[in-house]
TORVOBA-211741 format. One record per residue (C-alpha): residue in three letters; z, y negated, x negated. Coordinates in steps of 0.02 Angstrom, whole numbers. Last residue first. Example, Ala and Ser with C-alpha at 12.3 -4.5 7.8 and 13.67 -1.06 7.14 Angstrom:
REM TORVOBA-211741
> SER:357:53:-684
> ALA:390:225:-615
END
This chain:
REM TORVOBA-211741
> ARG:-120:250:-972
> PHE:-93:76:-904
> ASN:69:26:-987
> GLU:12:99:-1152
> ASN:-133:-23:-1165
> ASP:-283:52:-1255
> THR:-365:112:-1093
> GLU:-437:-55:-1034
> GLY:-373:-220:-1097
> LEU:-359:-363:-973
> GLU:-169:-359:-976
> SER:-160:-349:-1165
> ASN:-283:-490:-1195
> VAL:-196:-597:-1065
> GLU:-26:-555:-1140
> SER:-83:-617:-1311
> THR:-153:-776:-1234
> SER:8:-813:-1139
> ASN:19:-783:-952
> LEU:-68:-874:-809
> ILE:-236:-787:-814
> GLY:-163:-617:-857
> PHE:-57:-593:-702
> PHE:-199:-613:-578
> LYS:-327:-530:-693
> LYS:-219:-376:-709
> SER:-195:-371:-521
> HIS:-383:-380:-494
> LYS:-416:-247:-626
> PRO:-293:-117:-563
> LEU:-387:19:-659
> TRP:-473:175:-594
> GLY:-579:283:-709
> VAL:-537:460:-654
> SER:-393:481:-777
> THR:-330:309:-725
> LEU:-293:377:-552
> GLU:-200:531:-613
> SER:-101:426:-738
> ILE:-43:299:-610
> ASN:143:338:-616
> ALA:210:187:-522
> ALA:343:81:-606
> ASP:524:97:-556
> SER:622:-46:-477
> ASN:614:32:-305
> HIS:678:-81:-169
> SER:782:-92:-12
> HIS:879:-254:-25
> PRO:1060:-303:-31
> LYS:1065:-489:-74
> THR:1123:-537:-246
> GLY:1214:-702:-245
> LYS:1189:-842:-121
> ASN:1145:-968:-253
> ASP:970:-998:-179
> SER:898:-975:-352
> ALA:756:-1095:-390
> TRP:568:-1071:-401
> GLU:412:-1159:-459
> VAL:246:-1098:-390
> GLY:90:-1053:-488
> ILE:61:-881:-410
> ALA:103:-812:-583
> ASN:269:-905:-578
> VAL:309:-820:-412
> PHE:276:-651:-493
> SER:381:-699:-644
> SER:526:-742:-527
> VAL:510:-578:-432
> SER:527:-486:-597
> ARG:389:-375:-663
> THR:366:-188:-665
> VAL:231:-85:-753
> GLY:112:52:-696
> MET:2:-71:-604
> GLY:31:13:-437
> ILE:-33:158:-334
> SER:59:325:-327
> ILE:-41:480:-280
> GLU:52:630:-208
> GLY:-51:785:-166
> ARG:-239:784:-171
> LEU:-372:690:-269
> ASN:-548:729:-208
> PHE:-634:630:-346
> GLU:-730:509:-234
> ILE:-596:508:-100
> VAL:-451:465:-215
> LYS:-563:344:-309
> GLN:-601:253:-147
> ILE:-415:247:-109
> ALA:-387:166:-280
> SER:-514:30:-237
> ALA:-415:-10:-79
> VAL:-252:-18:-177
> ASP:-337:-137:-300
> LYS:-388:-253:-158
> ALA:-210:-251:-91
> MET:-150:-322:-257
> ILE:-11:-227:-346
> PHE:164:-279:-398
> ASP:276:-147:-477
> HIS:441:-225:-431
> HIS:589:-301:-523
> LEU:735:-401:-453
> ALA:780:-545:-569
> PRO:740:-681:-442
> ASN:847:-599:-306
> THR:888:-735:-179
> LEU:737:-841:-220
> GLU:713:-1019:-156
> VAL:535:-1084:-171
> LYS:526:-1249:-262
> LEU:454:-1393:-163
> PHE:291:-1490:-167
> LYS:269:-1460:22
> GLU:114:-1353:-6
> GLN:205:-1263:-146
> ALA:347:-1217:-29
> GLU:222:-1145:95
> LEU:139:-1046:-44
> ALA:303:-972:-104
> ASN:368:-930:69
> ARG:204:-846:117
> VAL:201:-745:-44
> LEU:381:-686:-21
> LEU:342:-643:161
> PRO:213:-512:109
> ARG:79:-569:129
> MET:-8:-737:129
> ALA:-172:-657:188
> LEU:-263:-755:53
> LEU:-128:-714:-75
> ASP:-124:-527:-45
> PHE:22:-420:-101
> VAL:68:-236:-112
> TYR:232:-189:-195
> TYR:202:0:-224
> PRO:64:95:-136
> ARG:111:279:-115
> ILE:-38:385:-64
> TRP:-3:556:10
> THR:-158:665:3
> LEU:-165:825:104
> GLU:-151:1013:79
> ARG:-91:981:-97
> LYS:40:1119:-81
> GLN:175:993:-127
> ILE:106:868:0
> ALA:97:1002:136
> SER:279:1050:104
> SER:336:869:103
> LEU:250:820:266
> GLU:407:808:373
> SER:503:730:229
> ARG:364:604:199
> LEU:370:555:382
> LEU:559:535:377
> MET:551:431:219
> LYS:422:316:297
> SER:532:301:451
> ASP:687:263:348
> SER:594:128:251
> TYR:532:40:408
> GLU:691:64:509
> ASP:805:-7:374
> SER:915:53:230
> GLY:1007:205:295
> PHE:910:349:221
> GLN:902:371:33
> GLY:745:358:-73
> SER:584:459:-83
> ASP:487:348:35
> LEU:531:187:-54
> SER:374:170:-162
> THR:280:176:2
> GLY:194:308:110
> THR:16:318:174
> GLY:-73:474:235
> ILE:-243:543:182
> PHE:-289:690:296
> TRP:-440:797:251
> ILE:-502:879:411
> GLU:-482:1068:422
> LYS:-482:1063:613
> SER:-302:1124:638
> ARG:-245:1025:485
> CYS:-324:866:552
> TYR:-242:889:722
> LYS:-73:915:641
> PHE:-96:763:530
> ILE:-144:649:674
> ASP:4:705:778
> LEU:120:682:629
> SER:58:504:610
> ALA:86:466:794
> ASP:263:535:786
> VAL:307:435:630
> TRP:224:282:705
> ASN:344:289:851
> ARG:489:280:727
> ASN:420:115:659
> GLU:410:46:836
> SER:599:29:831
> LEU:568:-132:735
> THR:689:-173:594
> ARG:567:-182:448
> TYR:438:-276:551
> GLY:557:-423:575
> ILE:416:-550:582
> LYS:246:-463:584
> GLY:145:-483:425
> SER:207:-315:363
> SER:111:-240:510
> CYS:194:-90:590
> TRP:85:58:542
> ALA:-100:102:527
> LEU:-160:160:356
> HIS:-215:337:399
> VAL:-371:379:299
> VAL:-448:523:399
> ILE:-585:628:320
> ASP:-721:736:397
> PRO:-718:638:559
> CYS:-754:702:735
> PHE:-767:525:810
> HIS:-718:557:992
> GLU:-611:711:961
> LEU:-512:614:832
> LEU:-480:467:946
> ARG:-437:572:1099
> THR:-315:674:995
> THR:-230:517:930
> GLU:-227:443:1105
> GLY:-133:586:1189
> PHE:27:487:1218
> LYS:10:303:1176
> LEU:59:243:1002
> LEU:-118:269:941
> ASP:-189:137:1056
> PHE:-375:180:1057
> GLN:-514:63:1115
> ASN:-406:-92:1137
> LYS:-337:-57:963
> LYS:-510:-75:889
> PHE:-603:62:796
> SER:-660:102:620
> ILE:-783:222:538
> LEU:-835:222:355
> ASP:-983:326:300
> PHE:-971:428:139
> ASN:-1125:490:46
> GLU:-1123:339:-68
> LEU:-957:256:-102
> ASP:-967:66:-112
> TRP:-834:1:8
> ASN:-777:-174:-40
> ASP:-758:-262:127
> PHE:-709:-102:218
> LEU:-570:-53:99
> HIS:-516:-233:83
> LYS:-488:-244:270
> GLY:-394:-78:270
> ILE:-267:-135:141
> LEU:-184:-280:234
> GLY:-240:-226:406
> SER:-405:-233:498
> ALA:-446:-50:467
> GLY:-273:9:522
> THR:-341:183:553
> VAL:-489:232:445
> LEU:-610:371:491
> VAL:-717:433:347
> LYS:-875:525:401
> ALA:-960:627:266
> ALA:-1142:581:238
> MET:-1274:712:282
END
């Protein structure tokens, strides 16, 4: 009998790609609509889990990064409580819980509601993560051109449409950029190979915001406002555990490789011989 995989946030940035590209045999995906179960309402997480009786829960639901001002919404704290409720139920029923953090969840409190809430949830789950009682995935700078997310992508594409340069406050800031489709494929590898504990998901190399915008094909200019304080992690993700089971960020590699020099294209599209992707 196929294992049942319940996904929260199935219509979101990562969840949509997970469903559109699912190819794991012996695992059946389950989703639901918010009008069926509102996880921020008291008792709804239990009702959801008792209704579907899953073997695995992939918890992606949170404040949407496509929502204006999502980083400052008080709703972020409500998601901490809902996530803990889901985990506690899963632990009591021996259901495999796969939670979602960010590259910022091991930083310092005091940045914004979104980052602080992710850090708080990680802190609450730290013992279980260390004991590998669950899986804690940490997607780095996730982007999707078709969904025009995050805001940087939307601003760049809207500027391009108007034949303008996009204004960047921190063009030299570095991130480990990763396509949402690659994050979804990494989650499949996590499930297929039963990877537990902390799993970071990125390309394993950082690039500047300006080079990212260039890869989209949009010209940029500094907004001359100086460096703006911003919550970020300029480190690259450690993807060694994922690459050891055959995962590669192939869509992200293709995205950056197409618009770079020939030598960089060959390097980016290489498989295991590139040091950045070992």
